[in-house]
C-alpha positions, 0 to 999 in steps of 0.5 A, a space after each residue: 277223678 279224671 275221665 272214666 273209661 268204662 267198657 261195656 263189660 265194666 259198666 255192667 258190673 257197676 250197675 248190678 253192684 255185685 262182682 262174682 268170680 267169673 266176672 273177675 276171670 272175665 275182667 283178667 282175660 278180655 278187658 285188662 289182658 294188656 294191664 291196666 295202662 291208662 288212668 282212665 281204666 284205673 279209675 273204672 276199677 275204682 269205680 267198681 270197687 266202690 259201688 259194688 256191695 257183694 265182692 267175691 274173695 277173688 276181687 281184692 287181690 285183682 284190684 290190688 295187683 292191677 292198679 299197682 301194675 298201672 301206677 308203678 309200671 305203666 306210669 313213666 318213669 317205670 318203677 318210680 311214683 312221681 309226687 302227681 301220681 302219689 297225690 292222685 292215689 291218696 285223693 282217690 282212695 282217701 275220705 276225710 284223710 282216711 283210706 276208705 277200705 281195706 282193700 285200698 289200704 292194701 293197695 297203698 301198701 302194695 304200691 309201697 312195696 312194689 315201687 323202687 322209689 316213691 315221695 316220702 309222704 306216701 309212707 308217712 300217710 300209710 303209716 298214719 292209717 295204723 295210728 288213726 285205728 290204733 289210737 282213734 279207732 277210726 278207718 279201715 282197720 277197724 272193720 270186723 271188730 278185731 282191733 282194740 283202740 289204744 292197744 297195738 297187737 301183733 298184726 298192726 305191728 306187722 303192718 307198720 313193719 310192712 310199711 316201713 320195709 317197703 319205703 326202703 327203696 332207692 336210697 330210702 335207708 334211714 327212717 324219715 323224721 315224718 315216720 319216727 313222729 307217728 311212731 312216737 304218737 302211737 308209742 304216746 297214745 298206747 303207753 298204758 296198754 298191754 301192747 304186743 312185745 313186738 311193738 317195743 322192738 320195732 319202736 326201738 329199732 326204728 327210732 334208733 335207726 332215725 337218730 343214729 343215722 342223722 347223727 352221721 352212721 352209715 345206716 344199714 338197709 331197713 330190712 336189716 335195721 328193723 328185722 325180727 332177730 339180731 337184737 339184744 341177746 347179749 343186752 345189758 342187764 337193765 334192758 335184757 330182762 325187758 327183751 328177753 321174753 320177746 326176741 333173740 339176737 343182741 345189741 352187738 347184732 344191731 350194732 354190728 349192722 351199723 358198723 360193718 356190711 358183713 354178709 350184706 356187704 353186696 347190698 350196701 355197694 348200692 347204697 354207699 351214695 346215699 350213706 355219704 349224702 347222710 354222713 355230710 348232712 349230719 353236722 347240720 341235723 345233729 342238734 335238732 334231732 337230739 332236740 326232737 328225741 329229748 322233747 318226745 321223751 321229756 324229763 318230767 316223768 319216768 321212762 317207759 321200758 321201750 324208751 329206756 331201751 332206746 336211750 340205752 342202745 344209743 348210749 352204748 352205740 354213739 361215740 359222741 353224745 350230744 349234750 341236749 340228750 346227756 340228762 336223759 342218757 344219765 337216767 340209764 346205766 
């Protein structure tokens, strides 16, 4: 860390290892009334969070709000997370590659949500924290005993969805390869578990968004591509039964999102340049993304239900299918 700016009140709280509700009120009114405006002040708050063993309920929302305001709005350019600031945040909240506490994990997600743009690895790092808990039973999400390693529950799916939504700021429309890699890793390691059905919905939509956008589709915004509804209500028979018990909407709905602005025309207007850039890149990355998907699904085992749904969606949606994917797509009707 850099040089701490530790005022007398903050130093007093650090020494007593306890933060009460009246202490948070004092910090809001007297110490940080003008916001957290320097890195030293932000690091003083981190020191408080890490040293105080007894913290009131009011502390976590204040800490997340104050540090987010500093890194997103006080650091220049406002609203944009630089690579340097992203690296500082990861260094500050991490221990051995994992976020140290639930409060700091919430801070990481909130920073992503508040920023207009941030380095892609910040989103991937946040997704990795969920993967650590779901796959290995490690990290702050495991504290409290509510999470079962090897199984992904609804709360973890919603956290993944928050992170994916959050990174959909300026130009970050399509799911990135790094994000898709982590989702596939989670899917592989939890395939035998009785996962919450919402996981299958998110997995199929996110991977389809990555593959289809890399193949030249004009991508919708992430919140449209990954939203709960508008998926597979009029699904084909081979996948309709699988999804009918977990979501409403339809294949027509998700395809409409990719092919027509519809009610979100105004939202698309601000994304046109990014979409055009993706389309220009399509010819150079189409083959590699097809190979990426084929390698992860493989041909030496039966298809999992959510993989079958993903391939069916791609088969119905894509006007041109890369030859690398044809053996897999031949497995679905």
